[in-house]
C-alpha positions in Angstrom: -0.7 3.6 -8.3 -0.8 7.6 -8.8 -1.0 7.8 -5.0 2.0 5.1 -4.4 4.1 7.0 -6.8 3.4 10.5 -5.3 4.6 8.8 -2.0 7.7 7.4 -3.6 8.5 10.6 -5.0 8.2 12.6 -1.8 10.2 9.8 0.0 13.1 10.3 -2.6 13.0 14.0 -2.3 13.0 13.8 1.8 16.3 11.6 1.0 17.9 14.1 -1.3 17.4 16.8 1.3 18.8 14.6 4.1 21.9 14.4 1.9 22.3 17.6 1.4 22.0 18.3 4.9 24.6 15.6 5.6 27.0 17.5 3.1 26.4 21.1 5.0 27.1 19.2 8.1 30.5 17.8 6.8 31.5 21.2 5.8 30.6 22.6 9.4 32.7 19.6 10.5 35.5 20.4 8.3 35.5 24.0 9.7 35.7 22.8 13.3 38.6 20.4 12.3 40.4 23.4 10.9 40.0 25.1 14.7 38.5 28.1 13.2 36.8 30.2 15.9 33.3 30.5 15.2 29.4 30.0 16.7 27.8 26.9 15.6 26.1 29.6 13.0 29.3 31.0 11.8 29.7 34.6 12.4 29.2 36.5 9.1 32.0 38.9 9.2 34.9 36.4 8.8 33.4 32.9 7.8 34.3 31.7 4.4 30.6 30.2 4.6 27.3 30.8 6.2 25.8 27.8 7.8 22.8 27.4 10.4 23.0 23.8 11.4 20.1 22.5 13.4 20.3 19.3 15.4 17.7 17.4 17.2 18.2 15.8 20.9 15.8 14.9 23.2 17.9 16.6 26.1 19.6 19.8 26.9 22.4 17.6 28.5 25.7 18.9 27.8 26.6 15.7 26.0 24.7 16.8 23.3 27.2 19.8 22.3 30.2 17.2 22.9 28.6 14.6 20.4 27.9 17.7 17.6 31.4 19.2 18.0 33.5 16.4 19.0 35.5 16.4 22.1 38.4 17.5 20.4 37.0 20.8 19.4 39.2 23.6 19.8 37.7 26.5 18.4 35.2 29.0 19.8 31.7 28.4 21.1 29.5 31.4 21.7 26.3 31.0 23.9 24.1 32.4 26.5 25.8 31.1 29.6 23.9 27.8 29.8 25.6 25.8 32.5 25.3 22.4 30.3 28.1 24.1 27.8 31.4 24.3 29.5 34.9 23.1 29.7 33.8 19.8 31.0 32.1 18.8 27.8 34.7 20.6 25.2 38.1 21.0 27.3 40.0 22.3 24.5 37.1 24.8 23.3 37.0 28.4 24.4 33.6 29.8 25.4 32.4 33.3 24.9 29.1 34.8 26.4 26.3 37.0 24.8 26.5 40.4 26.3 22.7 41.1 25.4 21.7 38.0 27.9 23.8 39.8 30.6 22.1 43.2 29.9 18.3 41.6 29.7 17.8 41.4 33.6 19.0 45.0 34.3 16.6 46.1 31.6 13.8 44.1 33.3 14.8 45.8 36.4 14.6 49.3 34.8 11.1 48.7 33.6 9.8 47.8 36.6 11.1 50.9 38.6 9.2 54.3 39.2 12.3 56.4 39.9 14.7 55.3 37.1 17.0 58.1 36.7 19.4 57.5 39.8 18.9 53.8 40.0 21.7 51.5 39.7 20.0 49.1 37.4 19.6 52.2 35.0 23.2 53.0 35.3 24.4 49.8 34.3 22.1 49.7 31.2 23.9 53.0 30.4 27.2 51.7 30.7 26.3 48.4 28.7 25.0 51.0 25.9 28.3 52.5 25.4 30.3 49.5 25.1 27.6 48.5 22.2 27.6 51.8 20.6 31.4 51.8 20.7 31.6 48.1 19.3 29.1 49.0 16.5 31.2 51.9 15.3 34.6 50.1 15.4 36.5 50.1 11.8 38.6 47.1 10.9 39.4 44.6 8.2 40.8 41.7 9.8 40.3 39.7 12.9 43.6 40.9 14.4 42.6 44.7 13.7 39.2 43.9 15.5 40.8 42.5 18.6 43.4 45.4 18.7 40.5 48.1 18.2 38.2 46.4 20.8 41.3 46.1 23.6 41.9 49.7 22.8 38.2 51.3 22.7 35.6 48.8 24.1 37.6 47.2 27.0 37.6 50.5 29.0 34.1 50.5 28.6 33.4 47.2 30.0 35.7 47.4 32.8 33.8 50.5 33.6 30.8 48.3 33.7 32.4 45.5 35.7 34.0 48.0 38.3 30.5 49.6 38.6 28.7 46.2 39.6 31.7 45.0 41.5 31.0 48.2 43.6 27.2 47.9 44.4 27.0 47.1 48.2 24.6 44.7 48.9 22.4 44.3 45.9 18.9 43.1 46.7 16.6 40.4 45.0 16.4 40.8 41.4 19.6 43.1 41.2 21.2 40.7 43.0 20.6 37.7 40.5 21.8 40.0 37.5 24.8 41.3 39.0 25.6 37.6 39.9 25.1 36.5 36.6 27.0 39.2 34.9 30.2 38.5 37.5 29.8 34.7 36.8 30.0 35.2 32.9 32.9 37.7 32.9 35.6 35.9 32.1 33.8 34.5 29.0 32.7 37.9 28.0 36.3 39.2 28.0 37.2 36.5 25.5 36.4 39.0 23.0 39.7 40.7 23.5 41.5 37.6 22.8 39.5 36.2 19.6 38.2 38.8 17.3 36.1 36.8 15.5 33.6 36.4 18.7 30.6 38.6 18.6 29.4 40.6 21.4 26.1 39.1 21.2 24.6 35.6 20.0 21.7 37.8 18.2 22.6 36.1 14.8 22.1 32.6 16.0 18.8 33.6 17.8 17.2 35.4 14.6 18.2 31.8 12.9 16.1 30.0 15.3 13.2 32.2 15.7 11.3 30.7 12.7 11.6 27.2 14.3 10.5 28.6 17.7 7.7 30.0 16.1 6.7 26.9 14.4 7.0 24.9 17.6 4.9 27.1 19.2 2.2 27.0 16.5 2.4 23.0 15.9 3.1 22.3 19.9 5.5 19.6 19.2 6.8 17.0 16.7 4.8 13.6 17.0 8.0 11.4 16.7 11.5 11.4 17.0 11.6 10.8 13.3 9.5 14.0 12.6 11.9 16.0 15.0 15.0 15.1 13.3 13.4 15.8 9.8 12.4 19.4 11.0 16.0 19.9 12.0 17.1 19.0 8.5 14.7 21.1 6.6 15.6 24.0 9.3 19.2 23.5 8.4 18.6 23.6 4.6 16.2 26.6 4.8 18.0 28.7 7.5 21.3 28.3 5.6 19.7 29.2 2.2 18.5 32.4 3.8 22.1 33.3 5.2 23.3 33.0 1.7 20.7 35.2 0.3 18.8 32.3 -1.8 15.2 32.5 -2.6 14.0 29.3 -0.6 11.6 28.4 -3.1 13.4 28.6 -6.0 16.4 26.7 -4.2 14.3 23.9 -3.1 12.7 23.8 -6.4 16.0 23.3 -8.3 17.0 20.6 -6.1 13.6 18.6 -6.5 13.6 19.0 -10.3 17.2 18.4 -10.8 16.8 15.2 -8.6 14.1 13.8 -11.0 16.3 14.2 -13.8 19.3 12.4 -12.1 19.3 10.8 -8.9 23.2 10.8 -8.9 23.8 14.2 -8.0 27.0 15.9 -6.8 25.3 17.6 -3.9 28.4 19.7 -3.4 27.2 21.7 -6.3 24.1 22.3 -5.0 25.6 24.1 -1.6 24.1 27.7 -1.3 27.6 29.4 -1.7 28.0 27.7 -5.1 28.5 30.3 -7.7 26.1 28.8 -10.1 23.5 28.2 -7.4 24.1 31.9 -6.3 23.4 32.8 -9.8 20.1 30.8 -10.4 18.6 31.1 -6.8 20.4 34.7 -5.4 17.7 37.3 -4.6 
């Protein structure tokens, strides 16, 4: 009997976690409907709420992003240039691209060079470093100010980078691939001069998914679709709590304990940015 009761309690706890995850997703969808330009995890500087939403799908098909955001999504999507995410799936969306992913092949090239100083790959890395340095030292309070500062200070440096790689005559092998990738994504990168909310890189998202990547490597795989979907639910709750500076253990403990007292919880009152939750579970 005791084991059966524990199993029932665990099942109920999982249900409330799933419900809370759905409320977080609804908040995410509401922001999408308002056509706010954001990443899937909303950029920290201007977002009203910090959300990391994990979604399981058995494929990397472009249909997945259309299912998550809906075909009518008219905000911005920040990604690494994956060809499955594009205008075909989200015709009204604006796509940005991560400059760090563009820089990475050039850095790998430099690492393999014996004579680095005068190499074309070395020059590209230096030019991009100036872009990142200038971006990190901009001063602004609003998205409009950020866009204006970028156009004035960052764009000339990014123009210099692209003018340089476009002028490389007959690049060979890996350098050719790196240049081709950078040129293919140029239009997406330049969206930062139209949308102040778009970040220069996708690092914040990658930091949020890193724990799930480590777990995946350690446990190899989920044994079932239901297990993978449960993982996505827990990742959503945990990473969103972290983004909102909550102590995850305190947060989950509070949810479970309150649920045992009353099964008719107002889940919106337990969202990570709720002032009471911040006071009780904040770090």
